[in-house]
Each structure stands twice: as C-alpha cells, then as structure tokens.
C-alpha positions as CSV (number, residue, x, y, z in Angstrom):
1,X,197.2,-11.0,-148.8
2,X,196.8,-13.2,-145.5
3,X,199.3,-16.1,-145.1
4,X,198.2,-19.8,-144.0
5,X,198.7,-20.8,-140.1
6,X,200.2,-24.2,-139.9
7,X,199.6,-24.9,-136.7
8,X,197.2,-24.9,-135.2
9,X,195.7,-24.0,-131.8
10,X,196.5,-27.3,-130.0
11,X,200.0,-27.0,-130.9
12,X,201.1,-23.8,-130.6
13,X,199.5,-24.3,-126.9
14,X,202.0,-26.8,-126.2
15,X,204.4,-25.1,-128.0
16,X,204.0,-22.6,-126.3
17,X,204.0,-24.3,-122.2
18,X,207.1,-25.1,-123.3
19,X,210.6,-24.1,-121.3
20,X,212.0,-21.4,-122.5
21,X,215.7,-21.9,-121.5
22,X,217.2,-24.4,-119.0
23,X,216.5,-21.2,-116.4
24,X,212.4,-20.9,-117.0
25,X,209.5,-22.8,-115.8
26,X,206.5,-24.8,-117.7
27,X,204.2,-22.6,-118.0
28,X,199.8,-23.4,-118.3
29,X,198.3,-20.7,-121.4
30,X,195.3,-19.7,-120.3
31,X,194.4,-18.3,-123.2
32,X,195.4,-18.7,-127.1
33,X,195.0,-15.9,-129.8
34,X,195.5,-15.5,-133.2
35,X,197.0,-12.7,-134.3
36,X,198.3,-11.6,-137.7
37,X,200.8,-8.9,-138.2
38,X,201.3,-6.8,-141.2
39,X,204.7,-6.3,-143.3
40,X,205.5,-3.8,-146.6
41,X,207.3,-5.7,-148.6
42,X,210.5,-4.2,-150.2
43,X,212.2,-6.2,-153.3
44,X,215.5,-4.5,-153.4
45,X,218.4,-4.4,-156.0
46,X,222.2,-3.2,-155.3
47,X,224.9,-2.8,-157.3
48,X,228.2,-3.0,-156.7
49,X,231.8,-0.7,-158.1
50,X,232.2,-4.1,-160.0
51,X,228.8,-3.0,-161.9
52,X,228.1,-6.6,-160.5
53,X,224.1,-5.9,-159.7
54,X,222.3,-8.7,-156.5
55,X,218.2,-9.0,-155.5
56,X,217.2,-9.1,-151.9
57,X,213.8,-9.3,-150.5
58,X,212.7,-7.4,-147.6
59,X,210.2,-7.1,-144.9
60,X,209.6,-4.4,-142.9
61,X,205.9,-3.8,-140.3
62,X,203.6,-1.9,-139.6
63,X,203.7,-2.2,-135.9
64,X,207.5,-1.1,-134.8
65,X,208.7,-1.1,-137.9
66,X,210.7,-4.6,-137.2
67,X,212.5,-6.0,-140.2
68,X,213.3,-9.6,-141.9
69,X,214.4,-10.8,-145.1
70,X,212.8,-13.0,-147.0
71,X,214.7,-16.2,-149.0
72,X,211.1,-18.8,-149.6
73,X,208.6,-16.3,-150.4
74,X,207.1,-15.6,-154.0
75,X,207.0,-11.9,-152.8
76,X,205.4,-11.3,-155.8
77,X,202.3,-12.9,-155.5
78,X,201.5,-10.3,-152.3
79,X,200.1,-7.3,-154.6
80,X,196.4,-7.4,-152.5
81,X,196.8,-4.6,-149.6
82,X,195.0,-5.3,-146.4
83,X,192.8,-3.0,-144.4
84,X,195.0,-2.2,-141.8
85,X,196.2,0.6,-139.6
86,X,200.0,1.3,-140.2
87,X,201.5,2.8,-137.5
88,X,204.9,3.2,-139.8
89,X,204.7,4.9,-142.9
90,X,205.6,3.0,-146.0
91,X,207.9,6.2,-146.9
92,X,209.7,5.1,-143.4
93,X,209.0,1.6,-144.1
94,X,211.5,2.0,-147.4
95,X,214.6,4.2,-145.4
96,X,213.9,1.2,-142.4
97,X,215.1,-1.7,-145.3
98,X,217.7,0.6,-147.0
99,X,219.4,0.8,-143.7
100,X,219.0,-2.7,-142.8
101,X,220.6,-3.9,-145.5
102,X,223.4,-1.4,-146.2
103,X,224.2,-3.0,-142.9
104,X,223.9,-5.9,-143.0
105,X,226.0,-5.4,-146.6
106,X,228.7,-3.7,-144.0
107,X,228.9,-7.4,-141.8
108,X,228.5,-9.5,-144.6
109,X,230.7,-7.6,-147.0
110,X,233.6,-5.3,-145.0
111,X,233.4,-1.8,-145.0
112,X,235.6,-1.6,-148.7
113,X,233.1,-2.8,-150.5
114,X,231.5,-0.3,-152.8
115,X,228.4,0.0,-153.7
116,X,227.0,2.6,-156.4
117,X,223.4,1.8,-155.0
118,X,220.7,0.2,-154.1
119,X,217.4,0.6,-155.0
120,X,214.5,-0.5,-153.6
121,X,210.9,-0.8,-153.9
122,X,207.5,-2.2,-152.3
123,X,205.5,-5.3,-154.0
124,X,203.1,-5.4,-151.6
125,X,201.9,-6.0,-148.4
126,X,200.4,-8.8,-146.0
127,X,199.9,-10.1,-143.3
128,X,201.5,-12.3,-141.4
129,X,200.1,-14.8,-138.5
130,X,201.6,-15.6,-134.6
131,X,199.7,-17.7,-131.8
132,X,199.7,-15.9,-128.7
133,X,199.9,-17.4,-125.4
134,X,198.6,-15.5,-122.2
135,X,199.5,-17.1,-118.3
136,X,200.0,-16.0,-115.1
137,X,203.6,-15.3,-114.1
138,X,203.4,-14.7,-110.2
139,X,200.6,-11.6,-110.1
140,X,200.5,-10.3,-113.4
141,X,199.3,-11.9,-116.7
142,X,202.2,-12.5,-119.2
143,X,202.1,-13.8,-122.5
144,X,204.5,-15.6,-126.0
145,X,204.1,-15.9,-129.4
146,X,204.9,-18.3,-132.1
147,X,204.8,-18.3,-135.0
148,X,201.5,-19.2,-136.4
149,X,204.1,-20.7,-139.6
150,X,206.5,-22.7,-138.7
151,X,206.3,-22.9,-134.8
152,X,209.2,-20.9,-134.1
153,X,209.2,-19.2,-131.1
154,X,209.5,-15.7,-130.8
155,X,212.0,-13.9,-129.2
156,X,212.2,-10.3,-126.5
157,X,212.7,-8.2,-129.6
158,X,209.3,-8.9,-130.8
159,X,208.0,-8.7,-127.3
160,X,207.5,-5.5,-127.4
161,X,206.3,-5.5,-130.9
162,X,203.5,-7.9,-130.3
163,X,202.2,-5.3,-127.0
164,X,201.9,-2.2,-129.5
165,X,199.8,-4.7,-131.6
166,X,198.0,-5.8,-129.0
167,X,196.7,-2.6,-128.2
168,X,194.9,-1.1,-131.5
C-alpha cells in the first residue's frame, strides 16, 4: 500500500532549501523528485518474566534494513504487497526487528528485566513517500530528503538508504 503524501513538491522545495543547521547555508534546489521507500511491517508480542505482555509495531525498510517504531499507523490495513525489488529478505528483516526490539527494551527497562519471548509476525508491507531535492554543492551534485507525509528533514543516517534506493 502506498501512503498518501501530505507535502506537495513546492512545499518540499521550501523545506529542502532551509539551512540544516546554523553552520550550513541556504541551498538552491535544482530538481525535486518523489520516491517511495518500501517497508516490511511487523507486529511483535513481548512476554515478560512476570507474565505481562506488550505489543509493539515496527517497520524495516527493504533497501538497507533501517527500522522505525510505528505508533500512529494502523498496520492491519497494509496487507497489499507492493511490487518491489527487496535487498533485505523478510527473514533478515525479522531478525533486524527482533534485535532492535531487544536493544530498545534493554535501554527502556534495564538489563535486569526478564524477557521470556518475543514473537514477531509480518503483517504487511507499505511504500512510504519522500521528496528528494538535488542541489549543487561546490563542483558536485548533492541531495537532501524530506518526509512527504509530515515534512521532517531526513538526516545523515538515511542518506545511504536513499542512495541505494535511487541506484536500484
């Protein structure tokens, strides 16, 4: 399922022109492009040693295996499988999701919290939109990306993922 964009090309260009921090300068955007990054959607059930359980939703991108926890999205409605070329297999994505949940739980609850099991099931896939803005930087062409749903500028961690996506 493709997630609808909330930010149009003109609004994305305005966001992409802004300086990233106080040390960067305003950019002259040469071209904007809408791209969709595919994600595996998972739902996990965490069972703790005291018998209590907790459910978490997580997505793992199909290009580089980066992950994000989902809070405000109903993943039950995303069963449609997009026609994609995935560099990360569903099994590898489940391993990434499990490792991410474990490390997140250790950070939140502390190392002493007993976890009996983590059950993860794939519940769907989605394609999430991003605007990419290309600009000239000295003698090269560089780019920045902005989330096409909420307008958040994507940082350096996501840049390799977008490079792989563009090169596919």
